[in-house]
Gaussian input, Z-matrix of N, CA and C with variables (Angstrom, degrees):
# hf/3-21g

backbone

0 1
 N
 C     1     B1
 C     2     B2     1     A1
 N     3     B3     2     A2     1     D1
 C     4     B4     3     A3     2     D2
 C     5     B5     4     A4     3     D3
 N     6     B6     5     A5     4     D4
 C     7     B7     6     A6     5     D5
 C     8     B8     7     A7     6     D6
 N     9     B9     8     A8     7     D7
 C    10    B10     9     A9     8     D8
 C    11    B11    10    A10     9     D9
 N    12    B12    11    A11    10    D10
 C    13    B13    12    A12    11    D11
 C    14    B14    13    A13    12    D12
 N    15    B15    14    A14    13    D13
 C    16    B16    15    A15    14    D14
 C    17    B17    16    A16    15    D15
 N    18    B18    17    A17    16    D16
 C    19    B19    18    A18    17    D17
 C    20    B20    19    A19    18    D18
 N    21    B21    20    A20    19    D19
 C    22    B22    21    A21    20    D20
 C    23    B23    22    A22    21    D21
 N    24    B24    23    A23    22    D22
 C    25    B25    24    A24    23    D23
 C    26    B26    25    A25    24    D24
 N    27    B27    26    A26    25    D25
 C    28    B28    27    A27    26    D26
 C    29    B29    28    A28    27    D27
 N    30    B30    29    A29    28    D28
 C    31    B31    30    A30    29    D29
 C    32    B32    31    A31    30    D30
 N    33    B33    32    A32    31    D31
 C    34    B34    33    A33    32    D32
 C    35    B35    34    A34    33    D33
 N    36    B36    35    A35    34    D34
 C    37    B37    36    A36    35    D35
 C    38    B38    37    A37    36    D36
 N    39    B39    38    A38    37    D37
 C    40    B40    39    A39    38    D38
 C    41    B41    40    A40    39    D39
 N    42    B42    41    A41    40    D40
 C    43    B43    42    A42    41    D41
 C    44    B44    43    A43    42    D42
 N    45    B45    44    A44    43    D43
 C    46    B46    45    A45    44    D44
 C    47    B47    46    A46    45    D45
 N    48    B48    47    A47    46    D46
 C    49    B49    48    A48    47    D47
 C    50    B50    49    A49    48    D48
 N    51    B51    50    A50    49    D49
 C    52    B52    51    A51    50    D50
 C    53    B53    52    A52    51    D51
 N    54    B54    53    A53    52    D52
 C    55    B55    54    A54    53    D53
 C    56    B56    55    A55    54    D54
 N    57    B57    56    A56    55    D55
 C    58    B58    57    A57    56    D56
 C    59    B59    58    A58    57    D57
 N    60    B60    59    A59    58    D58
 C    61    B61    60    A60    59    D59
 C    62    B62    61    A61    60    D60
 N    63    B63    62    A62    61    D61
 C    64    B64    63    A63    62    D62
 C    65    B65    64    A64    63    D63
 N    66    B66    65    A65    64    D64
 C    67    B67    66    A66    65    D65
 C    68    B68    67    A67    66    D66
 N    69    B69    68    A68    67    D67
 C    70    B70    69    A69    68    D68
 C    71    B71    70    A70    69    D69
 N    72    B72    71    A71    70    D70
 C    73    B73    72    A72    71    D71
 C    74    B74    73    A73    72    D72
 N    75    B75    74    A74    73    D73
 C    76    B76    75    A75    74    D74
 C    77    B77    76    A76    75    D75
 N    78    B78    77    A77    76    D76
 C    79    B79    78    A78    77    D77
 C    80    B80    79    A79    78    D78
 N    81    B81    80    A80    79    D79
 C    82    B82    81    A81    80    D80
 C    83    B83    82    A82    81    D81
 N    84    B84    83    A83    82    D82
 C    85    B85    84    A84    83    D83
 C    86    B86    85    A85    84    D84
 N    87    B87    86    A86    85    D85
 C    88    B88    87    A87    86    D86
 C    89    B89    88    A88    87    D87
 N    90    B90    89    A89    88    D88
 C    91    B91    90    A90    89    D89
 C    92    B92    91    A91    90    D90
 N    93    B93    92    A92    91    D91
 C    94    B94    93    A93    92    D92
 C    95    B95    94    A94    93    D93
 N    96    B96    95    A95    94    D94
 C    97    B97    96    A96    95    D95
 C    98    B98    97    A97    96    D96
 N    99    B99    98    A98    97    D97
 C   100   B100    99    A99    98    D98
 C   101   B101   100   A100    99    D99
 N   102   B102   101   A101   100   D100
 C   103   B103   102   A102   101   D101
 C   104   B104   103   A103   102   D102
 N   105   B105   104   A104   103   D103
 C   106   B106   105   A105   104   D104
 C   107   B107   106   A106   105   D105
 N   108   B108   107   A107   106   D106
 C   109   B109   108   A108   107   D107
 C   110   B110   109   A109   108   D108
 N   111   B111   110   A110   109   D109
 C   112   B112   111   A111   110   D110
 C   113   B113   112   A112   111   D111
 N   114   B114   113   A113   112   D112
 C   115   B115   114   A114   113   D113
 C   116   B116   115   A115   114   D114
 N   117   B117   116   A116   115   D115
 C   118   B118   117   A117   116   D116
 C   119   B119   118   A118   117   D117
 N   120   B120   119   A119   118   D118
 C   121   B121   120   A120   119   D119
 C   122   B122   121   A121   120   D120
 N   123   B123   122   A122   121   D121
 C   124   B124   123   A123   122   D122
 C   125   B125   124   A124   123   D123
 N   126   B126   125   A125   124   D124
 C   127   B127   126   A126   125   D125
 C   128   B128   127   A127   126   D126
 N   129   B129   128   A128   127   D127
 C   130   B130   129   A129   128   D128
 C   131   B131   130   A130   129   D129
 N   132   B132   131   A131   130   D130
 C   133   B133   132   A132   131   D131
 C   134   B134   133   A133   132   D132
 N   135   B135   134   A134   133   D133
 C   136   B136   135   A135   134   D134
 C   137   B137   136   A136   135   D135
 N   138   B138   137   A137   136   D136
 C   139   B139   138   A138   137   D137
 C   140   B140   139   A139   138   D138
 N   141   B141   140   A140   139   D139
 C   142   B142   141   A141   140   D140
 C   143   B143   142   A142   141   D141
 N   144   B144   143   A143   142   D142
 C   145   B145   144   A144   143   D143
 C   146   B146   145   A145   144   D144
 N   147   B147   146   A146   145   D145
 C   148   B148   147   A147   146   D146
 C   149   B149   148   A148   147   D147
 N   150   B150   149   A149   148   D148
 C   151   B151   150   A150   149   D149
 C   152   B152   151   A151   150   D150
 N   153   B153   152   A152   151   D151
 C   154   B154   153   A153   152   D152
 C   155   B155   154   A154   153   D153
 N   156   B156   155   A155   154   D154
 C   157   B157   156   A156   155   D155
 C   158   B158   157   A157   156   D156
 N   159   B159   158   A158   157   D157
 C   160   B160   159   A159   158   D158
 C   161   B161   160   A160   159   D159
 N   162   B162   161   A161   160   D160
 C   163   B163   162   A162   161   D161
 C   164   B164   163   A163   162   D162
 N   165   B165   164   A164   163   D163
 C   166   B166   165   A165   164   D164
 C   167   B167   166   A166   165   D165
 N   168   B168   167   A167   166   D166
 C   169   B169   168   A168   167   D167
 C   170   B170   169   A169   168   D168
 N   171   B171   170   A170   169   D169
 C   172   B172   171   A171   170   D170
 C   173   B173   172   A172   171   D171
 N   174   B174   173   A173   172   D172
 C   175   B175   174   A174   173   D173
 C   176   B176   175   A175   174   D174
 N   177   B177   176   A176   175   D175
 C   178   B178   177   A177   176   D176
 C   179   B179   178   A178   177   D177
 N   180   B180   179   A179   178   D178
 C   181   B181   180   A180   179   D179
 C   182   B182   181   A181   180   D180
 N   183   B183   182   A182   181   D181
 C   184   B184   183   A183   182   D182
 C   185   B185   184   A184   183   D183
 N   186   B186   185   A185   184   D184
 C   187   B187   186   A186   185   D185
 C   188   B188   187   A187   186   D186
 N   189   B189   188   A188   187   D187
 C   190   B190   189   A189   188   D188
 C   191   B191   190   A190   189   D189
 N   192   B192   191   A191   190   D190
 C   193   B193   192   A192   191   D191
 C   194   B194   193   A193   192   D192
 N   195   B195   194   A194   193   D193
 C   196   B196   195   A195   194   D194
 C   197   B197   196   A196   195   D195
 N   198   B198   197   A197   196   D196
 C   199   B199   198   A198   197   D197
 C   200   B200   199   A199   198   D198
 N   201   B201   200   A200   199   D199
 C   202   B202   201   A201   200   D200
 C   203   B203   202   A202   201   D201
 N   204   B204   203   A203   202   D202
 C   205   B205   204   A204   203   D203
 C   206   B206   205   A205   204   D204
 N   207   B207   206   A206   205   D205
 C   208   B208   207   A207   206   D206
 C   209   B209   208   A208   207   D207
 N   210   B210   209   A209   208   D208
 C   211   B211   210   A210   209   D209
 C   212   B212   211   A211   210   D210
 N   213   B213   212   A212   211   D211
 C   214   B214   213   A213   212   D212
 C   215   B215   214   A214   213   D213
 N   216   B216   215   A215   214   D214
 C   217   B217   216   A216   215   D215
 C   218   B218   217   A217   216   D216
 N   219   B219   218   A218   217   D217
 C   220   B220   219   A219   218   D218
 C   221   B221   220   A220   219   D219
 N   222   B222   221   A221   220   D220
 C   223   B223   222   A222   221   D221
 C   224   B224   223   A223   222   D222
 N   225   B225   224   A224   223   D223
 C   226   B226   225   A225   224   D224
 C   227   B227   226   A226   225   D225
 N   228   B228   227   A227   226   D226
 C   229   B229   228   A228   227   D227
 C   230   B230   229   A229   228   D228
 N   231   B231   230   A230   229   D229
 C   232   B232   231   A231   230   D230
 C   233   B233   232   A232   231   D231
 N   234   B234   233   A233   232   D232
 C   235   B235   234   A234   233   D233
 C   236   B236   235   A235   234   D234
 N   237   B237   236   A236   235   D235
 C   238   B238   237   A237   236   D236
 C   239   B239   238   A238   237   D237
 N   240   B240   239   A239   238   D238
 C   241   B241   240   A240   239   D239
 C   242   B242   241   A241   240   D240
 N   243   B243   242   A242   241   D241
 C   244   B244   243   A243   242   D242
 C   245   B245   244   A244   243   D243
 N   246   B246   245   A245   244   D244
 C   247   B247   246   A246   245   D245
 C   248   B248   247   A247   246   D246
 N   249   B249   248   A248   247   D247
 C   250   B250   249   A249   248   D248
 C   251   B251   250   A250   249   D249

   B1=1.4451
   B2=1.5213
   B3=1.3080
   B4=1.4565
   B5=1.5255
   B6=1.3163
   B7=1.4482
   B8=1.5263
   B9=1.3239
   B10=1.4557
   B11=1.5224
   B12=1.3278
   B13=1.4611
   B14=1.5281
   B15=1.3344
   B16=1.4616
   B17=1.5276
   B18=1.3169
   B19=1.4516
   B20=1.5241
   B21=1.3083
   B22=1.4579
   B23=1.5191
   B24=1.2863
   B25=1.4627
   B26=1.5353
   B27=1.3343
   B28=1.4703
   B29=1.5304
   B30=1.3250
   B31=1.4635
   B32=1.5288
   B33=1.3261
   B34=1.4675
   B35=1.5257
   B36=1.3257
   B37=1.4595
   B38=1.5360
   B39=1.3029
   B40=1.4624
   B41=1.5362
   B42=1.3320
   B43=1.4695
   B44=1.5288
   B45=1.3300
   B46=1.4634
   B47=1.5355
   B48=1.3160
   B49=1.4583
   B50=1.5264
   B51=1.3295
   B52=1.4599
   B53=1.5189
   B54=1.3219
   B55=1.4721
   B56=1.5285
   B57=1.3162
   B58=1.4716
   B59=1.5227
   B60=1.3207
   B61=1.4684
   B62=1.5282
   B63=1.3210
   B64=1.4635
   B65=1.5235
   B66=1.3400
   B67=1.4613
   B68=1.5324
   B69=1.3081
   B70=1.4586
   B71=1.5197
   B72=1.3006
   B73=1.4596
   B74=1.5371
   B75=1.3196
   B76=1.4627
   B77=1.5290
   B78=1.3166
   B79=1.4615
   B80=1.5247
   B81=1.3378
   B82=1.4633
   B83=1.5329
   B84=1.3171
   B85=1.4586
   B86=1.5244
   B87=1.3099
   B88=1.4648
   B89=1.5254
   B90=1.3247
   B91=1.4703
   B92=1.5221
   B93=1.3143
   B94=1.4711
   B95=1.5281
   B96=1.3277
   B97=1.4639
   B98=1.5233
   B99=1.3143
   B100=1.4664
   B101=1.5176
   B102=1.3312
   B103=1.4617
   B104=1.5265
   B105=1.3203
   B106=1.4649
   B107=1.5297
   B108=1.3180
   B109=1.4654
   B110=1.5314
   B111=1.3068
   B112=1.4670
   B113=1.5331
   B114=1.3336
   B115=1.4640
   B116=1.5261
   B117=1.3244
   B118=1.4665
   B119=1.5203
   B120=1.3273
   B121=1.4677
   B122=1.5277
   B123=1.3299
   B124=1.4712
   B125=1.5274
   B126=1.3185
   B127=1.4677
   B128=1.5271
   B129=1.3171
   B130=1.4667
   B131=1.5290
   B132=1.3098
   B133=1.4646
   B134=1.5230
   B135=1.3205
   B136=1.4652
   B137=1.5261
   B138=1.3339
   B139=1.4669
   B140=1.5263
   B141=1.3299
   B142=1.4589
   B143=1.5236
   B144=1.2951
   B145=1.4531
   B146=1.5109
   B147=1.3312
   B148=1.4593
   B149=1.5302
   B150=1.3113
   B151=1.4633
   B152=1.5312
   B153=1.3111
   B154=1.4577
   B155=1.5212
   B156=1.3068
   B157=1.4579
   B158=1.5232
   B159=1.3104
   B160=1.4655
   B161=1.5245
   B162=1.3258
   B163=1.4663
   B164=1.5314
   B165=1.3337
   B166=1.4674
   B167=1.5287
   B168=1.3280
   B169=1.4528
   B170=1.5257
   B171=1.3228
   B172=1.4637
   B173=1.5178
   B174=1.3323
   B175=1.4594
   B176=1.5220
   B177=1.3124
   B178=1.4603
   B179=1.5222
   B180=1.3175
   B181=1.4677
   B182=1.5362
   B183=1.3209
   B184=1.4629
   B185=1.5358
   B186=1.3227
   B187=1.4600
   B188=1.5213
   B189=1.3188
   B190=1.4701
   B191=1.5294
   B192=1.3270
   B193=1.4624
   B194=1.5320
   B195=1.3230
   B196=1.4648
   B197=1.5308
   B198=1.3196
   B199=1.4634
   B200=1.5314
   B201=1.3171
   B202=1.4694
   B203=1.5290
   B204=1.3201
   B205=1.4598
   B206=1.5111
   B207=1.3177
   B208=1.4677
   B209=1.5278
   B210=1.3222
   B211=1.4720
   B212=1.5288
   B213=1.3130
   B214=1.4604
   B215=1.5296
   B216=1.3152
   B217=1.4627
   B218=1.5230
   B219=1.3287
   B220=1.4627
   B221=1.5180
   B222=1.3191
   B223=1.4598
   B224=1.5251
   B225=1.3275
   B226=1.4609
   B227=1.5181
   B228=1.3200
   B229=1.4681
   B230=1.5190
   B231=1.3135
   B232=1.4611
   B233=1.5230
   B234=1.3272
   B235=1.4712
   B236=1.5204
   B237=1.3349
   B238=1.4577
   B239=1.5192
   B240=1.3258
   B241=1.4657
   B242=1.5207
   B243=1.3254
   B244=1.4639
   B245=1.5195
   B246=1.3364
   B247=1.4595
   B248=1.5239
   B249=1.3055
   B250=1.4743
   B251=1.5151
   A1=111.48
   A2=117.70
   A3=120.87
   A4=112.06
   A5=117.13
   A6=119.24
   A7=112.52
   A8=118.28
   A9=121.87
   A10=112.40
   A11=117.96
   A12=120.67
   A13=112.79
   A14=117.95
   A15=119.67
   A16=111.17
   A17=117.62
   A18=121.87
   A19=112.57
   A20=117.32
   A21=121.57
   A22=110.69
   A23=115.12
   A24=119.22
   A25=111.71
   A26=116.29
   A27=121.48
   A28=109.52
   A29=116.89
   A30=120.88
   A31=114.95
   A32=118.24
   A33=119.89
   A34=111.85
   A35=117.70
   A36=119.80
   A37=114.49
   A38=118.73
   A39=120.03
   A40=114.45
   A41=120.96
   A42=118.31
   A43=112.44
   A44=116.47
   A45=120.23
   A46=110.54
   A47=116.15
   A48=120.51
   A49=110.43
   A50=116.96
   A51=120.15
   A52=111.61
   A53=116.98
   A54=120.10
   A55=110.12
   A56=117.06
   A57=120.59
   A58=110.55
   A59=116.23
   A60=119.92
   A61=112.62
   A62=117.36
   A63=119.65
   A64=113.37
   A65=117.39
   A66=120.17
   A67=110.21
   A68=116.62
   A69=121.46
   A70=112.70
   A71=116.53
   A72=121.35
   A73=108.58
   A74=116.22
   A75=120.00
   A76=112.46
   A77=117.84
   A78=119.37
   A79=112.28
   A80=117.36
   A81=121.26
   A82=112.63
   A83=116.96
   A84=120.35
   A85=112.64
   A86=117.29
   A87=119.39
   A88=111.39
   A89=117.15
   A90=121.15
   A91=110.63
   A92=117.00
   A93=121.28
   A94=111.11
   A95=116.57
   A96=120.32
   A97=109.95
   A98=116.92
   A99=120.98
   A100=111.15
   A101=117.88
   A102=121.54
   A103=110.99
   A104=116.36
   A105=120.70
   A106=110.53
   A107=116.69
   A108=120.12
   A109=110.95
   A110=116.02
   A111=119.96
   A112=111.08
   A113=116.65
   A114=120.20
   A115=110.68
   A116=116.52
   A117=120.48
   A118=110.36
   A119=116.79
   A120=120.93
   A121=110.78
   A122=116.67
   A123=120.20
   A124=111.06
   A125=116.44
   A126=119.91
   A127=110.81
   A128=116.84
   A129=119.58
   A130=110.99
   A131=116.94
   A132=120.21
   A133=110.99
   A134=116.75
   A135=119.42
   A136=112.46
   A137=118.31
   A138=119.36
   A139=112.61
   A140=116.69
   A141=119.61
   A142=109.28
   A143=115.64
   A144=120.47
   A145=114.50
   A146=117.79
   A147=119.13
   A148=108.63
   A149=116.89
   A150=119.48
   A151=112.07
   A152=115.41
   A153=119.84
   A154=109.52
   A155=115.49
   A156=121.29
   A157=106.98
   A158=115.80
   A159=119.71
   A160=112.49
   A161=116.73
   A162=118.90
   A163=111.16
   A164=117.37
   A165=120.22
   A166=109.78
   A167=116.40
   A168=120.77
   A169=110.47
   A170=116.73
   A171=121.42
   A172=111.02
   A173=116.49
   A174=119.58
   A175=110.95
   A176=118.02
   A177=120.53
   A178=111.03
   A179=117.68
   A180=120.40
   A181=110.59
   A182=116.72
   A183=120.65
   A184=110.17
   A185=116.81
   A186=120.88
   A187=110.21
   A188=116.49
   A189=120.23
   A190=110.51
   A191=116.57
   A192=120.75
   A193=111.53
   A194=116.39
   A195=120.51
   A196=111.10
   A197=116.81
   A198=119.94
   A199=110.78
   A200=117.16
   A201=120.11
   A202=110.07
   A203=116.69
   A204=120.57
   A205=112.27
   A206=117.02
   A207=120.86
   A208=110.96
   A209=116.88
   A210=119.97
   A211=109.91
   A212=116.45
   A213=120.89
   A214=110.97
   A215=117.03
   A216=120.11
   A217=111.36
   A218=117.06
   A219=120.06
   A220=110.95
   A221=117.22
   A222=121.17
   A223=109.79
   A224=117.35
   A225=120.96
   A226=111.43
   A227=116.91
   A228=121.43
   A229=109.64
   A230=117.79
   A231=121.89
   A232=109.58
   A233=117.08
   A234=120.68
   A235=110.93
   A236=117.14
   A237=121.29
   A238=110.66
   A239=116.80
   A240=120.52
   A241=111.26
   A242=117.84
   A243=120.52
   A244=111.37
   A245=117.14
   A246=120.43
   A247=113.17
   A248=116.25
   A249=119.64
   A250=111.28
   D1=-20.91
   D2=-177.68
   D3=-61.21
   D4=-29.83
   D5=-178.31
   D6=-66.46
   D7=-17.60
   D8=179.38
   D9=-99.87
   D10=0.00
   D11=-174.52
   D12=-63.46
   D13=-23.98
   D14=179.19
   D15=-69.95
   D16=-19.72
   D17=178.65
   D18=-87.23
   D19=-6.69
   D20=-177.09
   D21=-86.42
   D22=146.58
   D23=179.31
   D24=-71.31
   D25=-33.96
   D26=-179.09
   D27=-127.67
   D28=76.42
   D29=-172.06
   D30=-69.66
   D31=-8.76
   D32=179.58
   D33=-71.68
   D34=-25.67
   D35=-177.09
   D36=-139.32
   D37=-16.85
   D38=-177.09
   D39=-64.76
   D40=-35.26
   D41=178.23
   D42=-59.20
   D43=-42.28
   D44=179.65
   D45=-68.46
   D46=-38.77
   D47=178.36
   D48=-63.74
   D49=-46.21
   D50=179.37
   D51=-64.45
   D52=-36.04
   D53=177.74
   D54=-62.16
   D55=-38.75
   D56=177.50
   D57=-66.55
   D58=-41.16
   D59=-178.01
   D60=-63.62
   D61=-34.90
   D62=-175.11
   D63=-98.69
   D64=0.52
   D65=-179.93
   D66=-67.95
   D67=121.21
   D68=-179.40
   D69=-98.93
   D70=-18.66
   D71=-178.96
   D72=-83.03
   D73=110.94
   D74=-176.45
   D75=-62.07
   D76=-27.21
   D77=179.46
   D78=-73.21
   D79=-18.83
   D80=179.15
   D81=-103.57
   D82=-10.97
   D83=-173.29
   D84=-60.87
   D85=-46.64
   D86=-178.50
   D87=-61.78
   D88=-36.35
   D89=176.57
   D90=-63.43
   D91=-43.47
   D92=178.99
   D93=-64.78
   D94=-41.56
   D95=178.51
   D96=-63.13
   D97=-43.47
   D98=178.98
   D99=-62.36
   D100=-41.47
   D101=177.64
   D102=-62.12
   D103=-40.76
   D104=179.19
   D105=-67.16
   D106=-43.53
   D107=178.51
   D108=-61.31
   D109=-40.44
   D110=179.86
   D111=-66.05
   D112=-42.49
   D113=178.56
   D114=-62.52
   D115=-40.03
   D116=177.80
   D117=-65.81
   D118=-43.50
   D119=178.41
   D120=-59.46
   D121=-44.81
   D122=178.17
   D123=-61.23
   D124=-41.46
   D125=179.84
   D126=-65.63
   D127=-42.63
   D128=177.97
   D129=-60.08
   D130=-39.70
   D131=176.99
   D132=-64.48
   D133=-39.68
   D134=-176.10
   D135=-72.06
   D136=-28.20
   D137=-179.77
   D138=-96.42
   D139=-3.31
   D140=177.54
   D141=-62.23
   D142=131.35
   D143=178.94
   D144=86.45
   D145=-4.18
   D146=176.37
   D147=-77.19
   D148=153.78
   D149=-178.09
   D150=-60.41
   D151=143.63
   D152=176.10
   D153=-68.39
   D154=132.34
   D155=176.40
   D156=-154.40
   D157=170.80
   D158=-177.76
   D159=-60.27
   D160=-40.13
   D161=-177.49
   D162=-67.43
   D163=-37.49
   D164=177.89
   D165=-66.99
   D166=-43.49
   D167=179.03
   D168=-61.40
   D169=-42.75
   D170=179.05
   D171=-61.67
   D172=-42.65
   D173=179.26
   D174=-66.82
   D175=-39.78
   D176=178.79
   D177=-63.08
   D178=-37.97
   D179=176.03
   D180=-65.93
   D181=-40.70
   D182=178.32
   D183=-64.63
   D184=-38.50
   D185=177.81
   D186=-64.94
   D187=-42.45
   D188=178.20
   D189=-59.06
   D190=-44.54
   D191=177.92
   D192=-64.38
   D193=-41.59
   D194=-179.84
   D195=-63.96
   D196=-42.21
   D197=179.11
   D198=-64.40
   D199=-36.79
   D200=176.05
   D201=-63.62
   D202=-41.52
   D203=177.45
   D204=-63.83
   D205=-39.52
   D206=178.80
   D207=-67.24
   D208=-38.10
   D209=176.18
   D210=-60.66
   D211=-42.20
   D212=178.48
   D213=-63.03
   D214=-44.09
   D215=177.63
   D216=-59.61
   D217=-42.78
   D218=179.05
   D219=-64.18
   D220=-41.36
   D221=179.44
   D222=-63.05
   D223=-43.38
   D224=177.86
   D225=-63.79
   D226=-36.65
   D227=179.23
   D228=-64.30
   D229=-43.92
   D230=179.08
   D231=-63.02
   D232=-45.13
   D233=178.30
   D234=-60.53
   D235=-41.88
   D236=179.69
   D237=-61.88
   D238=-45.34
   D239=-178.31
   D240=-67.26
   D241=-34.22
   D242=179.61
   D243=-70.17
   D244=-29.09
   D245=-177.21
   D246=-101.92
   D247=3.03
   D248=-178.54
   D249=-80.69

């Protein structure tokens, strides 16, 4: 997936997020979600204290949406394991 990262709007964390979204193997899903969360956390640390601008605001909104998606994936993973 790294070869497509130049096409992503937020390449610091979107590759890991997309990998979590498309992971079909339930045994690897939690690992992918954790990797995505870590990449997002690192990005948030790196942009902390940068001047507010439209691009930063846009990325923060995208991060908020991505974190919501990751929470949903984790919830589905727990439900899957409970019913497996």
